[in-house]
C-alpha positions, -999 to +999 in steps of 0.1 A: -626+171+363-609+206+361-613+210+399-598+176+406-570+182+380-560+214+396-560+197+431-534+174+420-508+198+432-489+189+462-501+208+493-478+206+524-494+185+551-520+171+527-503+152+502-478+149+472-480+165+438-498+137+419-482+148+386-446+145+400-446+106+397-457+086+368-473+059+389-493+085+408-502+104+377-515+072+361-536+063+391-552+097+393-558+098+355-575+063+355-599+074+384-605+109+370-614+095+335-635+068+350-656+095+369-656+119+339-667+091+315-695+081+339-707+116+341-706+121+304-721+088+297-691+079+275-670+047+276-634+064+275-604+044+285-578+064+304-549+076+282-516+059+286-491+082+303-453+081+301-426+100+320-425+126+291-463+135+297-457+147+332-440+180+324-468+189+299-493+180+324-479+203+350-477+231+325-513+225+316-523+226+353-504+258+356-521+274+326-555+265+339-548+276+373-538+310+358-572+311+341-590+303+375-571+331+390-582+355+362-549+357+345-555+344+311-524+334+290-516+355+260-522+338+226-525+302+225-523+277+254-486+273+264-490+235+264-493+229+227-523+220+205-550+195+214-581+184+194-614+170+201-644+158+181-680+166+181-700+135+179-738+129+176-750+103+202-776+077+196-800+099+216-793+128+196-770+147+219-740+165+204-710+156+225-675+167+227-651+138+226-614+142+235-588+131+210-551+125+210-528+102+231-512+107+264-513+141+279-529+154+248-561+134+254-563+147+289-556+183+277-585+180+252-609+167+278-600+195+303-600+223+277-634+210+266-647+212+301-634+247+306-651+258+273-684+242+284-681+258+320-675+291+303-704+289+281-728+277+308-718+303+332-702+282+359-666+289+351-665+319+376-675+295+404-642+275+401-619+293+426-587+289+445-589+289+483-577+324+497-557+305+525-522+307+508-511+277+530-540+257+513-545+268+477-571+241+470-594+246+441-631+244+449-665+250+433-682+279+450-717+267+458-728+298+476-759+316+465-742+348+455-708+334+444-689+350+472-670+320+487-633+323+493-624+293+513-626+257+501-636+249+537-648+275+560-643+253+591-606+249+585-593+276+562-620+303+569-618+299+607-580+300+608-579+331+587-607+349+605-589+341+638-556+355+626-575+386+614-592+390+647-559+387+666-542+412+644-571+437+650-569+432+687-531+438+687-536+470+667-563+482+692-540+474+721-511+494+706-534+522+698-546+527+733-528+553+754-508+539+782-521+546+816-498+556+842 
């Protein structure tokens, strides 16, 4: 959910910012909450979003993106307080359940997922693609956690080709001219 939330940002050539328009944001949130609820075995309806929620969600996205980049915000989260509840399921599992309305519900779900990811050691695998033209967020599934591209075939190959061409130009400039 966190990765998908960060990927709501508009990327030139790929799609619009899904948090810039209320209808797009509502559509994204409905799908994200359905997927999240299914994965968590919960029956959570998506929160109702209004126009005022969008700026809070964009600020939340920026705060979480800074955490992914390794730049934690000082003090409390810059997007306000959110709450969640701990509930005991019928099967005896303790669950973190988001609380609040609108953007606050989504914030509590996202911060809960960040906390769980930090505690189970997977947080360091959430990364931003090193291709500045892309900036997609991805989950690094490499064995040694060394991935830097969201897709090696597109972003990795393009970057490696640019680097190779730059090295070739440098070698050609460094050669003494004959003649």
